[in-house]
N, C-alpha and C positions, 0 to 999 in steps of 0.2 A: 639169415635175413634179420637177425636181431639188431644189427648195427645200422640198418636202413631206417631213415625217417621219411614220413609221408607228408607231402605238401600238396595243396590244391589251389590253383589259380582260378578263382571263380569267373573272373572277367574273360580269360582266354579258354576256360573249360579244359584245363590240363591238370591231370593227376601225375604227380612226380614222386618217385621213390628214389632216395639218394643216400649215399654215405660219403664220408670224407674221401677225397681224391681229386686228382686233376684229370679232366677229360682229354683224351688223346684221339679218340675216334668215336663216331656215332654210326650205328648200324640200324637201318630200318628193317625190322623183322616182319612187319606187316604194315599195310597202310594205317598210319596214325599211331604206330607203336615203334618207339626207338629205344635202343639199348646204348648206353654210354659206357665206354671202356677206357681204362687207364692205359698207360704206355706198356704195361705188362699183359694187357688183354683181360684184366680182371673187371668184372662188372661193378660199376660204381653208380649207375643210375638207370632208371626206366622212365620214359615219358609216355603217357597215354593221352593222346589228343582226343577231343570230343568225348571226354570221360563220362559225362552225364548220359550221353546216348549209349556208350559202350556198356555201362553198368545199369541201364534203365530197369531191366527185369530184376536185378539183384536189389536195387534200391527200393523197388515196389514191394518186394518180399520182406525186406527188413522193416519197411514202414508199417506193414501189416502186423508184423510180430511186435513192434514197439507199441502199437495202438492196443493190442491185446494185453500187454504186460502191465 
């Protein structure tokens, strides 16, 4: 996962993890979670829709820790 970069589209609320490659297939593994694969079936991207809702509890926990620090 070291070669993956993280992008966030605030307007669309999509968290995207990606690495170099050309998308050949998209597989929905859960509602709002897509995996992008290259022509060899290698994972090149993950899309998380409604990311702020999905990570709501994680973000609250991180916010509390940052306020204490």
